[in-house]
N, C-alpha and C positions, 0 to 999 in steps of 0.2 A: 081510392083515386089510385089508378094502374100507374105503376113506377117502371120506366124501360130506358132501352138507350136512347131512342129517339122519345124526347121530350117536348109535349106542346104544351102552353098556357093557354086557355081559350076564354071566351068571353062574348060579351052582345056586341056582333059584327067584327070580333078582331081575335088576331090567332098569333103566338109569340113562340117560334120554337128557339128551346134553350141548348146552350152549349154542352157537351158531355159530360156527365156529373158520376163522379164514381161512388158518392155516398146514395145514389137512388137505384142501385145496381144489386142485384142478390148476391150475398157473397159468393154465392158458386162461380159467377160472369167474374170476379175481381180478377182471377188468373188469366184472361185472355186482355187484361188491359195492353198489354205488350202491342197488339194488334194497331198497326203504323195505317193514319188515315193519309192516302196522297189527294193533293189539289191538282188540278191543271189550269192554267190560266195564261191565254193567247191575248197579247196588248199591239194591238196593229195600230201603225204610222204610217200617213200615207207620202207619197210623191217621191219615195226612194232616199236615199239618204247619201250625204255630199261623200264622194268616192272615198278622199283620204283621210275626211276628219271623223269618223266613223270605224277604223281599219287600227289597231294597233300595229307597229310596226314590228315589234319582238312576238317572238314564238315562247310557247312554255308560259312557267307560273311565273317569269320576273317580268312581264308582259307589261308595256307603259300603257296608259290608257290616255286616248286619242282625243282631241277639242271635245267633241258632242257627246263621249259615253264620261267623259272628266269627273260628272258629280256624282258618278258611282264608285269612287275612290273609297268612303266609308264600307264598302259591303264588297271590297275587290275579292275576301274569299267566298263570298256566296256568287261571285261572276263567271260565266263561260261563254266567250265570244268566239263565234266559228265564222272565216272570211274564204270567200273564194269559192260558194258552191253555186252550182248553176242550176236554172231555170231553164234554159233555151229551148230544149227539145220538145217542151209542154210550150212555151208558150209559139215556138215556130207553128206549132198544130194549130194555133186557135185564131179563129177569122174574125177578131176583134183586134181595138187598139191598145198600146198598151197599159194604160191605167187599169181597164177592164183584166187584161191579161196579168196584173200584180195582184189585185184582191181577191177576185174569184176562185182561183186555183192554189190558192196559197196553203190551204189548209186540206186540201181533196188531192193534190199532184195529177188534177185531170185537166186536159185541155176544155176550152171551150169551141165547141163546134159548131153552133147557132148563135150569134148573139144577141138575136131579138126574142130567145125562147128560156127557159129556165131549164138548163139541161148541161149538167156539169158532173158531180159524183157526191158520194157521204164524203165528210169533214173527220179530219183525226178525234177532232171535240165529240162529234157524234159517234164515230166509230166505238171510242172508249164507252160512252154511255151505254151503247147497245150492248157491247161484249162484256162490260163489267156488271152488268144489269144492277146500279147503284140505286139501292131503296132510299133514295134523299128525298125530302119535299119537292125539289126540283131537279129533274135529272141533267140540266143545264141551265145554264141564264145567257143572254146575251142582250148587250148593253152598248151604248154610245154615247159619246159626249159630241157627236157631229152636227150639224143641220143638214136638213134635205140640200143635195147637190144636182149636178149635171151628169147625164150619162155621157159614156167614152164613145164618139163614133156611131152614135145611135143604138148600141146595145142598151138591153135592158138595164134599169139600172139595179139589179140585182147582183151584178157583177163588181160593181164599184162599192156598194153598199151593204154587202153582206158577205162575212167569210164564213160561216157557220151552214153547213148543209145536211139534212138530215136523210137526204137523196138524191139523186142524180135530177129530179125536178120538183125537191123542198125546200127553198132557202129560208134560212131562219130570221127573221128581219130585226133588228134590235132595238130594244127600247130607246129612246132618245132624251127623256128627263127623269131626275133624281127623285122626282116626285114621284113617276110611274113607275121607277123602279123599285122605290121606297112601298107602293102600294103593293107592287107584285109580290114583294118577300112578306109584309107584316099586316096588311089588311084581311089578306085571310077570309075565310068563309066557316062560318059558324051556324050550324044546321040546326040548333037552338034557339038562333038567332031570328026575330022576326023582319020582313024587309023594312016596317018603320023603324026597327033599331038600328038598322043598319045607315038606313037614312038621316038617322038623328046625329049618329057618329062624324058622317061625312058633312055632316050641317054644320055642326057645332067644332068642328076640326079638332076635336078631342083626342087625346095622345093615345095610341095602341093600346099602353100600358096601363091607362087610368082601368081599362077594361080587364084586367087579370092583377088586379090588386090580390083579391082571395086567393087565389091559386098562389102566388108568392108568400102570402103569408103561409099559408098551409104547407108549402114545401119546405119553408125557412125551418120547422122544427125538425123535417129530415134529414138536414144537411151537415155535412160536416164545417168546419171554419173554412177549409179552403176553398170547399163548393159554394159557402155564400158569397167568399168574396170574389167568386170567378160570375155568378149572376149578377152579383151588384155593379159589377164593373161591365159588364155585358149590358144590362139594361139602362144603367147611365152612358152608355155609346148609341143607345136606341134613341133614348131621350134628346141626347145632344142633337143627334141628326134632324129630329122633327124640331128641335127647337130653331136650328139652322136655317130650316128650309119655310117654316112658317115665316121667319123675320127676317128671309132674304134682301138684301139690300140695306136694310137699317144698319147706318154708322159705316158703311163705305164710303159713300159720296158727299157726305158732308151735311151741312146743313141746308135747309130752303128745299134740298133735292126731294120730292114725292117718292114716296117708297114704292119700289116697284113691287107687284103681285110676287107670290111664293117662286113662280117659275122663273122669275127675271134675274137670278142669280147671273153674276159676270162669268167668265167662260173658264178663270182658273180654280174660281170656288165651286164652279160646276163639276169640274175635273177631279177634285177632290172628293167632292161630296160621292162621286162613285167609287173612289177607292175606298172611304170609309163603308159604303155598303157593300163591296165585294169583300173586305176582311168580314164583317158581321153574318154576310152569307157563307163564309168560309170558315169560320169561327165557330157558328153552331151548327155547322154541318147539314145545312139547309141546301147545297149542293159543292160538289168537290168539283164542277167541271164550267168554267167562264171565258167567253170572248167577248172582249171589249175593244171598239173601235175608236181611238181618241177622237178620230177624225176621217171621213169616206174618202176614199180613193179620187184622187184629182180634186183635192179639196182646193178652195180660192180661199180661206178664211183669213180676214186681213189682221195683225196682231197689233193692232193699235196700243193694247196694255201694256206690251211688250217693246213695241217699238214708236214710241211716242211721236210725233213730229217728223217721222222719215219716208212719209209718203204713203200711197195706197196699195203698194203692188201687193197681191195675195201670195199666200204659199206657192202654188203650182207656178205662179211666173217666176218666181225668186227661186224657184227649183233648177228653172232653166236661164241661171246667170248668167253663163256665156264668158265673156271674159271681163265683166261687170264686178268691181271690189266691193263696191259700196252695197249691191243686190248680194253679193255671197257673202259678205258679213251677217246682213241681215237674214241670210237662209241658214247661218251657223248658228246664232241667235235663236232662231226658232226651233231648230234641232237639238239645241242644248236645253231647251225649255221642256222640251219632251221630253229628254231625260227626266229633267228635274220631278216629272210627273209620274213616272213608274219608280222612280227613286222613293217617292211620296209613299206610294202603295209598298213597294217592299218594305221599307224601313214598319213601316203598319204592321205589317206582318212579322218580321222579326221582334216587335215589341210585342206580339202576345206568345204568350207561354204555353206549350203544350207538351206533356209529357217530360222528357228530360231537354229539351229543347224549345223550340221557337216554331212557329207556325210557317215563317219562312224555309226552315230545314226540312218541313216535310210537302214541300210547292213547288211549280216547276212553273216559272214565271216566264215567259218569253217575250221578251221585245223584237218585234216583228216587223221589218218594213216590207212592201210588196215588192220591192227590187231594190239593184244595185244604186249606182248612183244614175240620181234623178234627172240630172241633165242629158244624159245620152239614154238615159230611158235602158237603162245594162240590164238584163237577166242572167248573162252568163258571170258575173261577178257579186256574187250574193252575200252579204254579210247580215249576221244575227245574233242577237244576245239572250242570254237565258239568266236567269237570277234564281238561286235557291238552288238545294239539294235532292228535293226528290226524295225524301225519305232515305236518302244515302244510294240511290241509283244515279245520280248524276255525279260525274267526274269534274268537280267544281273549282273554280280558282284559276283557269286558264285561257292562253288563248290558242286556237288550234287554226292554222290555215291547211285549207284543204281543197286547192284548187280543181278545180275541174269535177269535182264529187258533187253528183245530182243532187239537189235539193229534196228530191223524194227521200233519200236515204236520211234525211232531218225526220222526217215523218214517221218514218220505220222506227228511229231510235228512239221518238217521245213516246210512241205507242208501247214500245217495251219498258222503257222505265216507268208507264203506268200501269204493268202489270197485263198489258193486251199481248201475247205472245204472236208476232207479227214476222213473216219473213219478205213479203212483200205487201208494197201498199200503193195505188194510184198506178200512174202510166209508166215511171220507171223508178220508184223505191224496191230497192231489191236488196239492203243489207244495214247495218248502224254505223253510223260514223266512228272509224274508229277513233278510240280512245275518249269517246263520250259517256260513255256508261260505265258503271263500275259492275263489279260481278256479282 
């Protein structure tokens, strides 16, 4: 069995990619272990943000955490908040409505010139993939916990339901269920497996790990104790996700309630399953670039689990709360809950050791709304947050007020932080954001 930096366990219709294992490298390669692997995750949230509840009032490192960012206090040293950015020039040239303007151009920095066809630009995640020529199993992943939504002003749904664009005419639509995402990662394809063997696995819902037991035992003899622990933790995580997906619903709804099918998990559990899958995909270097839409833009999701008995207003309606204090408080509860979901992912990354630190140290996790204050469809005062240190490239732990700076400059900064030398990107990205990057 050949050992290499990219290690896979294969079996009858299944394939499992393993984490980096020091003990399986030839000794001549050990000196290169200091090479740091960087990851990029865009975590998109819809309908803008409450104007004041997402923006700190103090600049610098002693910044306060406003209400909807307050759950991130445990990771404040990893948090960078940037406020005051403008996307107005891009959206003013966009020939459709505000929610399509928010999502579609978010990572491309290009205007939508025809809302009825796919015609935009390459997004920064795909530019990273193309320029870095990453030799991972998946160049990038596109996932969402959303349900199918509605178009904005008749524009194609690509602009509200897709933030990753391979090129101007090729949007990369996200997978929308943890089961599909799990199968994408772990079902795999074994050239030595027959169609009958693969069908048998699907029919019996057997664990992907059951097909690689022999490989695991063979590798164990070659591993040092640290690598044995790493593989055991990783495979335990895979098994745990499988168990949670195949027992979805049991124990959640009390007795005498029929157990839903595996795809029927409640929304918070679905989001956390996606978070776990992202950690696994990054941890084992199956990919280094992920875009995740917590919801599609122009989301009308009703948060009954969060606001029981408080009416049936959907998220989009609540984002236009006007002077209605009840609606405003419900919106703030939704936005704060969304922050707890990105916190869940960030804490899991931080809890994953890597080198002298952890996975969050080497990740740029962007908490990315599509616009500023949702009530006003504001594109001129845009705020976003970054969790992670990007392998020492992000000057984390501060709030930076950058009034009037083009949002395109953020895209330039993120590309440079990921090692893609960039001077211009999109329509108006022309420089790094001052103070965001470390030399």
